[in-house]
Every structure is written in C-alpha cells, then in structure tokens.
C-alpha positions as CSV (number, residue, x, y, z in Angstrom):
1,X,-11.6,-19.1,-10.2
2,X,-9.7,-19.8,-13.4
3,X,-7.6,-22.6,-14.7
4,X,-3.9,-22.7,-13.7
5,X,-2.8,-22.1,-17.4
6,X,-5.0,-18.8,-17.4
7,X,-3.5,-17.6,-14.1
8,X,0.0,-18.4,-15.4
9,X,-0.6,-16.3,-18.6
10,X,-2.4,-13.3,-17.1
11,X,-0.7,-12.9,-13.7
12,X,3.0,-13.8,-14.7
13,X,4.2,-10.1,-14.9
14,X,2.9,-9.5,-11.4
15,X,3.9,-12.8,-9.9
16,X,7.5,-12.3,-11.2
17,X,7.9,-8.7,-10.5
18,X,10.6,-7.5,-8.1
19,X,9.2,-4.0,-7.7
20,X,5.5,-3.0,-8.1
21,X,3.6,0.2,-8.2
22,X,-0.1,0.1,-7.4
23,X,-2.3,3.1,-8.3
24,X,-5.6,3.6,-6.3
25,X,-8.1,6.0,-7.7
26,X,-10.5,8.4,-5.7
27,X,-13.6,6.4,-6.6
28,X,-12.3,3.3,-5.1
29,X,-10.9,4.8,-1.8
30,X,-13.5,7.6,-1.0
31,X,-17.2,7.0,-0.5
32,X,-18.8,9.8,-2.6
33,X,-22.0,9.8,-0.4
34,X,-20.2,10.8,2.8
35,X,-16.6,11.5,2.0
36,X,-15.3,8.7,4.2
37,X,-12.6,6.2,3.5
38,X,-14.0,2.8,2.3
39,X,-12.3,1.0,5.2
40,X,-13.3,-2.5,4.4
41,X,-12.2,-2.4,0.9
42,X,-8.9,-0.7,2.0
43,X,-8.2,-3.4,4.6
44,X,-8.4,-6.1,1.9
45,X,-6.0,-4.2,-0.3
46,X,-3.5,-3.8,2.6
47,X,-3.7,-7.6,3.0
48,X,-2.9,-8.0,-0.6
49,X,0.1,-5.7,-0.2
50,X,1.3,-7.6,2.8
51,X,1.2,-10.8,0.8
52,X,3.4,-9.2,-1.9
53,X,5.8,-8.1,0.7
54,X,6.0,-11.5,2.3
55,X,7.0,-13.0,-1.2
56,X,10.0,-10.4,-1.1
57,X,8.4,-8.0,-3.6
58,X,8.8,-4.3,-3.1
59,X,5.6,-2.2,-3.2
60,X,4.8,1.5,-3.8
61,X,1.3,3.0,-3.7
62,X,0.2,6.0,-5.6
63,X,-3.0,6.9,-4.0
64,X,-5.7,9.5,-5.0
65,X,-8.5,10.6,-2.6
66,X,-7.1,13.6,-0.7
67,X,-9.4,16.1,-2.3
68,X,-12.4,13.7,-2.3
69,X,-11.8,13.2,1.5
70,X,-11.2,16.8,2.3
71,X,-14.0,18.5,0.6
72,X,-16.7,16.9,2.6
73,X,-14.8,17.8,5.8
74,X,-14.8,21.4,4.7
75,X,-18.5,21.3,3.8
76,X,-17.9,22.1,0.1
77,X,-20.9,21.4,-2.2
78,X,-20.8,18.7,-4.9
79,X,-19.6,19.7,-8.3
80,X,-16.4,21.2,-9.8
81,X,-14.2,22.9,-7.3
82,X,-12.3,26.2,-7.9
83,X,-8.5,25.9,-7.7
84,X,-8.4,27.3,-4.2
85,X,-11.2,25.0,-2.9
86,X,-9.3,22.0,-4.4
87,X,-6.1,23.1,-2.7
88,X,-7.8,23.5,0.6
89,X,-9.5,20.2,0.3
90,X,-6.3,18.5,-0.5
91,X,-4.6,20.0,2.6
92,X,-7.4,18.6,4.9
93,X,-7.8,15.3,3.0
94,X,-4.2,14.4,2.8
95,X,-4.0,14.1,6.5
96,X,-7.0,11.8,6.5
97,X,-5.6,9.7,3.6
98,X,-2.2,9.2,5.1
99,X,-3.8,8.2,8.4
100,X,-5.9,5.7,6.6
101,X,-3.0,4.0,4.9
102,X,-0.8,4.0,8.0
103,X,-3.6,2.5,10.1
104,X,-4.4,-0.5,7.6
105,X,-0.7,-1.2,6.7
106,X,0.7,-1.0,10.2
107,X,-1.7,-3.9,11.1
108,X,0.5,-6.0,8.9
109,X,3.7,-4.7,10.6
110,X,4.5,-2.5,7.5
111,X,5.9,0.9,8.0
112,X,4.4,3.7,5.8
113,X,6.0,6.8,4.3
114,X,4.1,9.7,2.7
115,X,5.6,11.3,-0.4
116,X,4.0,14.3,-2.2
117,X,5.3,15.1,-5.6
118,X,4.9,17.8,-8.2
119,X,5.8,17.4,-11.9
120,X,9.2,19.1,-11.3
121,X,10.1,16.2,-9.1
122,X,10.0,13.8,-12.0
123,X,10.8,16.2,-14.9
124,X,13.8,18.2,-13.5
125,X,17.0,16.1,-13.3
126,X,18.2,17.4,-9.8
127,X,14.8,17.0,-8.2
128,X,14.3,13.7,-10.0
129,X,17.4,12.2,-8.5
130,X,16.5,13.4,-4.9
131,X,13.1,11.9,-5.2
132,X,14.4,8.7,-6.6
133,X,17.1,8.2,-3.9
134,X,14.6,8.9,-1.2
135,X,12.2,6.2,-2.7
136,X,15.1,3.7,-3.0
137,X,16.1,4.2,0.6
138,X,12.6,3.8,1.9
139,X,12.3,0.5,-0.1
140,X,15.7,-0.6,1.1
141,X,14.5,0.1,4.8
142,X,11.4,-1.9,4.2
143,X,8.9,0.8,4.1
144,X,5.8,1.2,1.8
145,X,5.9,4.7,0.2
146,X,2.4,6.1,-0.3
147,X,2.7,8.8,-3.0
148,X,0.2,11.5,-4.2
149,X,0.4,14.7,-6.2
150,X,0.9,17.7,-4.0
151,X,-2.4,19.3,-4.8
152,X,-2.0,21.9,-2.1
153,X,0.5,23.8,-4.2
154,X,-0.2,22.4,-7.8
155,X,-1.8,24.7,-10.3
156,X,-3.7,24.0,-13.5
157,X,-0.5,24.9,-15.3
158,X,1.8,23.0,-13.2
159,X,0.4,19.5,-12.3
160,X,0.2,15.9,-13.5
161,X,-3.5,16.3,-13.8
162,X,-4.2,12.6,-12.9
163,X,-2.5,9.9,-10.9
164,X,-2.3,7.4,-13.8
165,X,0.5,9.6,-15.3
166,X,2.0,10.1,-11.9
167,X,2.1,6.4,-11.2
168,X,3.8,5.8,-14.5
169,X,6.4,8.4,-13.9
170,X,7.0,6.9,-10.4
171,X,7.3,3.4,-12.1
172,X,9.8,4.9,-14.5
173,X,11.8,6.7,-11.8
174,X,12.4,3.7,-9.6
175,X,12.6,1.1,-12.4
176,X,9.5,-0.9,-11.4
177,X,8.8,-4.1,-13.1
178,X,5.0,-3.9,-12.8
179,X,2.4,-1.1,-12.6
180,X,-1.1,-1.9,-11.6
181,X,-3.8,0.6,-12.3
182,X,-6.9,-0.2,-10.2
183,X,-9.7,1.2,-12.1
184,X,-13.6,1.4,-12.2
185,X,-13.4,-0.9,-15.4
186,X,-11.7,-4.2,-15.8
187,X,-9.6,-3.2,-18.7
188,X,-9.4,-1.8,-22.2
189,X,-12.2,-2.2,-24.8
190,X,-12.6,-1.3,-28.3
191,X,-15.2,1.3,-27.3
192,X,-16.7,2.6,-24.0
193,X,-18.6,-0.6,-22.8
194,X,-21.0,1.6,-20.8
195,X,-22.3,3.1,-24.1
196,X,-21.6,0.4,-26.7
197,X,-22.9,-3.1,-25.9
198,X,-20.8,-4.5,-28.8
199,X,-17.5,-3.2,-27.3
200,X,-14.8,-6.0,-27.4
201,X,-12.5,-6.6,-24.4
202,X,-8.7,-6.5,-25.2
203,X,-6.7,-8.7,-22.8
204,X,-3.2,-7.9,-24.1
205,X,-1.5,-4.9,-25.9
206,X,1.9,-5.5,-27.2
207,X,2.2,-2.2,-29.1
208,X,0.4,1.0,-28.5
209,X,-0.8,2.0,-32.0
210,X,-3.0,4.9,-33.1
211,X,-5.9,2.4,-33.1
212,X,-5.3,1.5,-29.5
213,X,-5.2,5.2,-28.5
214,X,-8.4,5.8,-30.4
215,X,-10.2,3.3,-28.2
216,X,-9.7,5.5,-25.1
217,X,-12.7,7.4,-23.7
218,X,-13.2,9.6,-20.6
219,X,-13.7,9.1,-16.9
220,X,-17.0,7.7,-15.7
221,X,-16.3,8.5,-12.1
222,X,-17.9,11.4,-10.2
223,X,-14.7,11.9,-8.1
224,X,-11.9,10.8,-10.4
225,X,-10.1,12.9,-13.1
226,X,-8.7,10.0,-15.1
227,X,-10.1,7.8,-17.9
228,X,-9.0,5.3,-20.5
229,X,-7.2,8.0,-22.3
230,X,-5.0,8.8,-19.2
231,X,-4.3,5.1,-18.9
232,X,-3.1,4.8,-22.4
233,X,-0.8,7.8,-21.8
234,X,0.5,6.0,-18.6
235,X,1.1,2.8,-20.6
236,X,3.3,4.7,-23.1
237,X,5.4,6.0,-20.2
238,X,5.5,2.6,-18.3
239,X,6.2,0.3,-21.3
240,X,8.8,2.8,-22.6
241,X,10.7,2.3,-19.3
242,X,10.5,-1.4,-19.6
243,X,7.5,-1.9,-17.1
244,X,4.6,-4.1,-17.6
245,X,1.3,-2.3,-16.9
246,X,-2.1,-3.7,-15.9
247,X,-5.5,-2.0,-15.9
248,X,-7.9,-3.9,-13.6
249,X,-11.2,-3.7,-11.9
250,X,-10.4,-2.3,-8.4
251,X,-13.8,-2.0,-6.6
252,X,-13.9,-5.7,-5.7
253,X,-12.4,-6.9,-2.4
254,X,-8.7,-8.1,-2.5
255,X,-8.2,-6.4,-5.9
256,X,-4.5,-7.5,-6.5
257,X,-5.2,-11.1,-5.3
258,X,-7.9,-11.2,-7.9
259,X,-5.4,-10.3,-10.6
260,X,-3.1,-13.1,-9.3
261,X,-6.0,-15.6,-9.5
262,X,-6.7,-14.7,-13.2
263,X,-9.4,-12.0,-12.9
264,X,-10.0,-10.3,-16.3
265,X,-7.6,-7.4,-16.9
266,X,-5.7,-5.8,-19.7
267,X,-1.9,-6.0,-19.8
268,X,0.5,-3.8,-21.6
269,X,3.8,-5.4,-22.4
270,X,7.2,-3.6,-22.8
271,X,9.8,-4.8,-25.3
272,X,12.6,-5.0,-22.8
273,X,13.2,-5.1,-19.0
274,X,13.6,-1.9,-16.9
275,X,17.3,-2.4,-16.4
276,X,17.8,-3.0,-20.2
277,X,15.8,0.1,-21.2
278,X,17.7,2.1,-18.6
279,X,21.0,0.9,-19.9
280,X,20.0,1.9,-23.5
281,X,18.9,5.3,-22.4
282,X,22.2,6.0,-20.6
283,X,24.3,4.5,-23.4
284,X,22.6,6.2,-26.4
285,X,20.2,8.9,-25.4
286,X,22.0,11.3,-22.9
287,X,24.5,13.8,-24.1
288,X,27.7,13.3,-22.1
289,X,28.7,16.3,-20.1
290,X,32.2,15.3,-19.2
291,X,34.8,12.4,-18.9
292,X,36.4,10.4,-16.3
293,X,39.8,8.6,-16.8
294,X,40.4,5.6,-14.6
295,X,43.3,3.3,-13.9
296,X,43.7,-0.2,-15.1
297,X,42.4,-1.7,-11.7
298,X,39.2,0.4,-11.9
299,X,38.7,-0.5,-15.7
300,X,38.9,-4.2,-14.8
301,X,36.5,-3.8,-11.9
302,X,34.0,-2.1,-14.3
303,X,34.2,-5.0,-16.7
304,X,33.3,-7.3,-13.8
305,X,30.1,-5.4,-13.2
306,X,31.4,-3.2,-10.3
307,X,30.7,0.4,-9.5
308,X,33.4,3.1,-10.2
309,X,34.9,4.3,-6.8
310,X,36.8,7.6,-6.5
311,X,40.0,5.7,-5.8
312,X,40.1,4.4,-9.3
313,X,39.8,7.9,-10.9
314,X,42.9,9.5,-12.4
315,X,41.6,12.5,-14.4
316,X,38.5,14.7,-14.7
317,X,37.5,16.4,-18.0
318,X,34.6,18.9,-18.3
319,X,32.2,20.7,-16.1
320,X,29.2,18.6,-14.9
321,X,26.7,18.4,-12.1
322,X,25.4,15.4,-10.1
323,X,23.3,13.2,-12.3
324,X,24.9,14.2,-15.5
325,X,26.0,11.5,-18.0
326,X,29.7,11.0,-18.4
327,X,32.1,8.9,-20.6
328,X,34.5,6.8,-18.7
329,X,37.9,6.1,-20.4
330,X,40.7,3.8,-19.5
331,X,44.4,4.7,-19.1
332,X,44.9,4.6,-23.0
333,X,41.9,7.1,-23.5
334,X,39.6,4.4,-24.9
335,X,35.9,4.7,-24.0
336,X,34.9,1.8,-21.9
337,X,31.6,2.9,-20.3
338,X,29.0,5.6,-19.8
339,X,27.1,6.4,-16.6
340,X,25.4,9.0,-14.4
341,X,27.8,10.6,-11.9
342,X,27.0,11.0,-8.2
343,X,29.0,14.2,-7.7
344,X,29.7,17.4,-9.4
345,X,33.1,18.1,-11.3
346,X,34.3,20.3,-8.5
347,X,33.6,17.6,-5.9
348,X,35.0,14.9,-8.2
349,X,38.3,16.8,-8.5
350,X,38.7,16.7,-4.7
351,X,37.9,13.0,-4.5
352,X,40.3,12.1,-7.3
353,X,42.2,8.9,-6.2
354,X,41.0,9.0,-2.6
355,X,39.1,6.2,-0.8
356,X,35.4,6.4,-0.3
357,X,36.0,6.5,3.6
358,X,37.7,9.9,3.0
359,X,34.6,11.6,1.3
360,X,33.3,13.2,4.5
361,X,36.8,14.8,5.4
362,X,37.3,16.0,1.8
363,X,33.9,17.4,1.1
364,X,32.3,18.0,4.5
365,X,29.5,15.6,3.9
366,X,29.2,11.9,2.8
367,X,27.2,11.3,-0.3
368,X,27.4,8.1,-2.1
369,X,30.4,5.7,-1.8
370,X,30.5,5.3,-5.6
371,X,31.4,8.0,-8.2
372,X,29.1,6.1,-10.6
373,X,27.0,3.2,-9.2
374,X,26.8,0.0,-11.3
375,X,23.0,0.5,-11.6
376,X,23.8,3.8,-13.4
377,X,26.7,2.5,-15.5
378,X,26.7,0.7,-18.9
379,X,29.8,-0.8,-20.6
380,X,30.2,0.5,-24.2
381,X,33.3,-1.3,-25.2
C-alpha cells in the first residue's frame, strides 16, 4: 500500500476519467499450458470494472485471447501458426472469449456487447462513424463493449497486428480520457529489465521523444504479439487524441484496483483533453467539403453551445457525405463554426428548414436529430 500522496499522483488520470479503455493481453487471459481462460484472475478484473461503473465511469474492454483459446481447442501444435490456422483458431476462440467475458460481467449485472473490428473500421471515415456511433450507443445504454480484432478475416496485409494499437484507436475513436494497457511488465524502462539489471524504471512520460522510442523492446510472451514498441506506438496515438495512457502489470489479481492504490506503472500524459484535441482537429485539420448557411436564431443557438438543427438551415453549398467537415455561416455569410455533418448534401437539401420530427417522412429513415451535433462542432468566430 502506498501513501495517499502517491495514490493521488499516480492514479489521478484513472480516478478522474469519464471514459476508460482497458486492454487485456493474451498472456494475461489465456493459460498457455492448457488453453483455458484464467477464470480467477478474470473475475477480479470484472470486479474492478464493476467498481468503475458504480462510480459512473464508462468502460470499454479491448481483449486479446481468441487465437490462444481456440488453437488448443482445435488441437494445433505450439509454435507459429499459418494464417489459415490463426483465422480458424480465432473463429473457435472468439466464442469462448465472449462467453467468458459475458459470464464474469453479468455476475455484476453488467450487460456485455461483442464488437469485432478491422483496420478499415477505424481508418475509413464512413466505417469509422458507424463503429463510433455503435460504441457510443452501447455506452449510453449501460453496456460494456468487449472489442477484438476480427482475426477470422484479417490478413497479414490488412490487420492492426496487435491489440495495443487497436486499443489506442478505440480510445481515439470514442474520445476516451484514459487508456490502461495491462501488460506482463509494470511499465517503461530505459532497457529491457529481463536482460539488463541496470534498467531504470520511468514512471511518467510527458513527451514521446526519439530516446523514449529507442527504449522499447520486443514481446516476452509466448502467446502475445505486442511488446513495449507497440505500446509506444499506442501511446503516440492515445496522447495525440488527448487521452492519458498507462502501462501496468496485469498478471496480479485486481489489476485496475492496484493502479488506483498506487501500484507502480508508467503514465503517458497528453498536452490537452480529448474534447480540446478533437475541436482543434475539426477546426484546423480537416478540409471543409461544403457550407451551411443558418438563420439568426440558429447562429445564436450555436454560440450558446447548442447543436445545429435542420430547422435553422437556410442554404446548402457543395457536395458532401455524412461525416465530412463543413463551414457554418450566418445570414451575412460570415463563418461562425465548423463541424462534422450527420447527413449527405442531398439529404440536407431535403431537410432544409424542417423540424427534426419531420426527418422520417422526408428521408424515409430517422438518423440523428441534429445536422451537426455540438460534440462535432467548434466555434471559429
């Protein structure tokens, strides 16, 4: 147990986070001797997750283990698997993995959702939006999404390659405040501590410099694919999205609770919050695909922090698709905001000046009530 000051310092990003992503590696979840789930350990992690939820924090799990669980079931020999063997193992193991998570979390009255992703789901804009909206709705409904790479269809050329990177992409996608990578080491060292007895532990990283990247080594696990190098890559993605990231020892019971109590771990700190980083990205990085003109009432509402509704729109300029960045102009033509639109230009034309309640009748389906949601909008003037 540590002193209160140490707990406050090390655990603050976790304790204050609104939305948390926890990554669990294969070596932690799957017993390499018999290919079974480490049930006792998983139950303590489920208890930790339940405690986070009782505090009002949202939790997503990125879980490895499908291939490790499935290969023994299929009687495959130890060692490197061919692509087809890995895909078959994932198909069998994913069922066992989802069942294990469902069983331990439902004991805490938590519903579980399974999400399988491929790189296109986080790299291609349309699929990214669909995946993000599904995850947001699951969180809104109180579910715990359990996410894994879809190894049954992934190939060597089209895959994340490790769940550290996938976890960082998920954290980026849903604007998480904190990413926890549960690992077989307790943090970042100046060298591989299993090979160099003089390796020094690094508790905090404020900037990912070339020197920090040079400290990374390979994976020491027989069933995992990651290593410290993949964690540094994940950290660059996470902190770039305004998300704190922690590398912590995962094999002990109650691994998340241990972090809260001040267990040794390495924290990577972002320079700004997820919402701030997202607003900067929308305001300055994306190339606008079109424009929306709004009336005085809508302009005033936007300045008060409201979303843009179809009723406030007066004119559409340009050809755009759902998820594209647009400039919002007031009645005089002055730019007042930029944001990510929820409808294509064709649908937006049909909704021009209409109430949100009329969307189903006008389009034949009911998407979002907002043309641009306030979470996807930044004032520029």
